[in-house]
N, C-alpha and C positions, 0 to 999 in steps of 0.2 A: 535336780540335775540327775540325769541317770548317764552311766558311763558304759559303753559298749567296746570290748576289747576282741578285735577279730584275729590279730596276729600280732607280731612284734613290731610291724611298721605301721599299723593303723591305729589311730585314736579317733573315736567317733563319741561325740558328747551331744546330749539332747536336753534342752531345757525349754519350758513353756512353747513347746511346738516347734522350736528352732533346732535344726541339726547341724552339727558342725563336724567336719571331717579333716583330721590332721595327718598328713603324709610325712612321717619323719624319716624318709628316705634322704641320705645325704648324696646329692649329685656332685659331679666333678666341680661345677661352678661354686657350690656352697663350700666344698671342701678347699677349693684354691682361695676363696674369700676368707676362710678361718685361717688357713696359712698366711696370707697377707697381714691380717691382724696379729697374728702371733709374731710375725717378723717385725711389724711396727713396734710392738712391745719389747721385743728383744733389742732393737736399735735404739728406742728410748732408754732402756737400762744402761746400754753401752755408752750413751752420750752422758748420762749421770755418772758413770763409772769413770769416764775420761774427764770428768769436772768441767763439761762445757757449760757455758751460760745458757739460759733458756732460749734466748734469741739468736745464738750463734747459727749461721748457716754452714753446712757439712757437705762433703762428698761421700758418698758410699759406693762400695763395689760388693755385688753379690756374685759369689761363685758356688756352683753346685748343680746337680742334674735338674732340679726344677726352677733355677733361678731366672732362665729367659722366660719360663711359662709365666712365672709370676709378675715379672717386669712387663711382659706384653699385655697382661689382663689387669694388673693392679699397680703398675709403675707410677702413675699420677697420684694415686692415693698414698702409696708409700712415700713419695717425695713431699707431698703436701703436709702429711701427718708428722714427718721427721725433720722438716725444713732442709731437705737435702736435694742434691742432684745425684743421679745414678750415673756413675762413671765406670769406664772400662780400663783395665790395665793400670791401676794406681800403683806408682812404685815405691810409696811409703804410706804408712797409716799410723794414726795415734793410738788405734785400739782395733783388735781383731777378735771376733767372737764366732764360735761355732753354735749354729742354732738347728735343734733337731724339729723338723717338721714332718710329722707321720714317721714314716720309716726312712726318711732321708735327711741328709744334712746340708745346710747352706752356711758357707763362710762368709761373713759379713766384716768388711773393713771400713773404718771411719777415719776421715781425715777433715779437720777444721778448715774451712775456706778462709782465705785471707781477704 
């Protein structure tokens, strides 16, 4: 295997006549997907902290500058992974957490569904 580095974003590897190029540029879609995964992890941690059963269904509310963007692109994924329904205007919550996503913060509120 020989390795060629052209600049910070390019990776090129060559082995047995096969050349592979890896572009490590983080696109807005990749960044948003990473934030959605971080958010799911934070919601799962909050579920644990609230002592929810693993099968408990919950309602979540996301508030912050990138909340709508994450809901529009990854809302289904977030709901499936956390057994939740995204709600708006929750008047109460069992637990509330601030989640840092890049240089922004989203406040997540969780309420156990009855």
